[in-house]
C-alpha positions in Angstrom: -4.1 0.1 -37.5 -6.5 -1.8 -35.0 -9.7 0.0 -34.3 -9.6 1.6 -30.8 -12.9 0.1 -30.0 -11.6 -3.5 -30.4 -8.6 -2.7 -28.2 -10.9 -1.2 -25.5 -13.1 -4.3 -25.7 -10.1 -6.6 -24.9 -8.9 -4.3 -22.1 -12.4 -4.2 -20.6 -12.6 -7.9 -20.8 -9.3 -8.3 -19.1 -10.3 -5.9 -16.4 -13.6 -8.0 -15.9 -11.6 -11.2 -15.6 -9.2 -9.4 -13.2 -12.1 -8.4 -10.8 -13.1 -12.1 -10.9 -9.6 -12.9 -9.7 -8.9 -14.8 -13.0 -5.6 -13.1 -13.4 -4.0 -15.7 -15.8 -6.9 -15.2 -18.1 -6.8 -11.3 -17.6 -3.2 -11.4 -18.6 -3.9 -13.3 -22.0 -6.4 -10.3 -22.8 -3.8 -7.7 -22.1 -1.3 -9.6 -24.2 -3.7 -9.6 -27.2 -3.7 -5.8 -26.8 0.1 -5.6 -26.4 0.7 -7.8 -29.3 -1.1 -5.1 -31.5 0.0 -2.0 -29.4 3.2 -2.8 -27.5 3.2 0.6 -25.8 -0.5 0.4 -24.8 -0.1 2.0 -21.2 -3.4 0.6 -19.8 -2.6 -2.9 -20.8 1.0 -2.6 -19.5 0.0 -1.4 -16.1 -3.1 -3.9 -15.8 -0.9 -6.8 -17.0 1.8 -5.8 -14.4 -0.8 -5.6 -11.6 -2.2 -9.0 -12.7 1.3 -10.5 -12.6 2.0 -9.1 -9.2 -1.2 -10.6 -8.0 0.2 -14.0 -9.2 3.5 -13.2 -7.3 5.4 -13.0 -10.6 7.2 -10.0 -9.5 10.1 -9.7 -11.9 7.5 -9.9 -14.9 5.3 -7.4 -13.2 8.3 -5.1 -12.8 9.2 -5.3 -16.4 5.6 -4.1 -17.3 5.9 -1.2 -14.9 9.3 -0.2 -16.1 8.3 -0.3 -19.8 5.3 1.9 -18.9 7.6 4.3 -17.0 10.0 4.6 -19.9 7.2 6.0 -21.8 5.5 8.0 -19.1 8.0 8.4 -16.3 6.1 10.4 -13.8 2.8 8.3 -13.7 1.7 8.2 -10.0 -0.4 5.1 -10.3 2.5 2.9 -11.8 4.9 4.4 -9.3 2.7 3.4 -6.4 2.3 -0.1 -7.9 6.1 -0.4 -7.9 6.2 0.7 -4.2 3.7 -2.0 -3.5 5.7 -4.6 -5.4 9.0 -3.6 -3.7 7.2 -3.9 -0.3 6.0 -7.4 -1.3 9.5 -8.5 -2.3 11.1 -7.0 0.8 13.1 -4.3 -1.2 12.2 -1.7 1.3 14.9 0.7 0.4 13.9 0.8 -3.3 10.3 1.4 -2.1 11.3 4.3 0.1 13.3 5.8 -2.8 10.2 5.9 -4.9 8.2 7.4 -2.0 10.6 10.1 -1.6 10.7 10.8 -5.3 6.8 11.2 -5.2 6.9 13.3 -2.1 9.5 15.5 -3.4 6.9 16.9 -5.9 4.0 16.5 -3.8 4.7 16.5 0.1 1.0 15.6 0.9 0.7 12.6 -1.5 -1.4 10.4 0.8 -0.9 7.0 -0.6 3.0 7.6 -0.8 2.9 8.7 2.9 0.9 5.8 3.9 3.4 3.4 2.2 6.3 5.1 3.6 5.2 5.1 7.2 4.6 1.3 6.9 8.0 0.6 5.3 9.9 2.7 7.8 8.2 0.7 10.5 9.4 -2.5 8.8 12.9 -1.0 8.9 12.6 -0.3 12.6 12.7 3.4 12.1 9.8 3.9 14.4 10.5 7.6 15.2 10.6 8.5 11.4 7.5 6.4 10.9 5.7 8.5 13.5 6.7 11.9 12.0 4.7 10.7 8.9 1.9 9.5 11.1 1.7 12.9 12.7 1.7 14.6 9.3 -1.2 12.4 8.2 -3.2 13.0 11.5 -2.6 16.8 10.8 -4.4 16.2 7.5 -7.1 13.7 8.7 -7.2 13.9 12.6 -9.9 11.2 12.8 -7.8 8.5 10.9 -8.0 5.4 13.1 -5.6 3.3 11.2 -2.9 6.0 11.4 -3.5 6.5 15.0 -3.2 2.7 15.6 0.1 2.8 13.6 1.3 5.6 15.9 0.3 3.7 19.0 2.2 0.6 17.8 5.4 2.7 17.0 5.3 4.4 20.6 5.2 0.8 22.0 8.2 0.0 20.0 9.9 3.2 21.2 9.1 2.3 24.8 6.5 5.0 25.4 3.7 2.9 27.1 1.7 5.9 28.1 1.4 7.3 24.5 0.7 3.8 23.2 -2.4 3.5 25.5 -3.6 7.1 24.8 -3.3 6.6 21.0 -4.8 3.1 21.0 -7.8 4.5 22.9 -8.1 7.3 20.3 -7.8 4.7 17.4 -10.5 2.3 18.8 -12.8 5.2 19.4 -12.7 6.1 15.7 -12.6 2.5 14.5 -14.2 0.1 17.0 -13.1 -2.9 14.8 -9.5 -2.2 15.8 -10.4 -3.7 19.2 -10.3 -7.1 17.7 -7.2 -6.5 15.7 -5.5 -5.3 18.9 -6.5 -8.4 20.9 -4.9 -10.5 18.2 -1.7 -8.4 17.5 1.4 -10.2 18.8 3.1 -6.7 19.2 0.6 -6.2 22.0 0.9 -9.6 23.5 2.4 -8.6 26.9 -0.7 -6.4 27.6 -3.1 -9.2 27.0 -3.7 -9.6 30.7 -3.3 -5.8 31.4 -6.4 -4.3 32.9 -6.0 -0.9 31.1 -5.4 -2.6 27.8 -8.4 -4.9 28.1 -10.7 -1.9 29.0 -9.6 -0.2 25.9 -10.1 -3.2 23.6 -13.3 -4.6 25.2 -16.7 -4.0 23.7 
């Protein structure tokens, strides 16, 4: 039996390397732990996350799946899987996990954030906006969500709502003015007086 303190030392060293963006070196530390304790959940998750950072998505997924065989309802790892599927463009798989999480906890903020962005990627703008509205009910001053709603309304052809929500979003988060001026979705308004008034400092 390996003393727990030695295992934790390796994990902590791996975490330090991860924070320094030395992902390959971090993985070596997590592998040392997994060689001694193949079911160590911390090492499995952190190795998976490091592999994901290196875009080794199938290897990362194997770590997450092994973790979930041991602890199927772990929210952190399920959310890591959602992020991975978003990166690989497997949006339907990502939505399925969001729905599973939201079934047990309808106000799970991170799952709601992921789902609204995935639905937008799938051109399901009205459904994405339903989630935005739910999030705004919980956090009325959430500039990022107001911005996503504005963008969705533009995609749905409702220019008035787009302008109203964009104004609210930049009032909450002024840095969204720069983002708006560079957002290709809004390109047709780059010479529009009302748009420029909203996004100007």
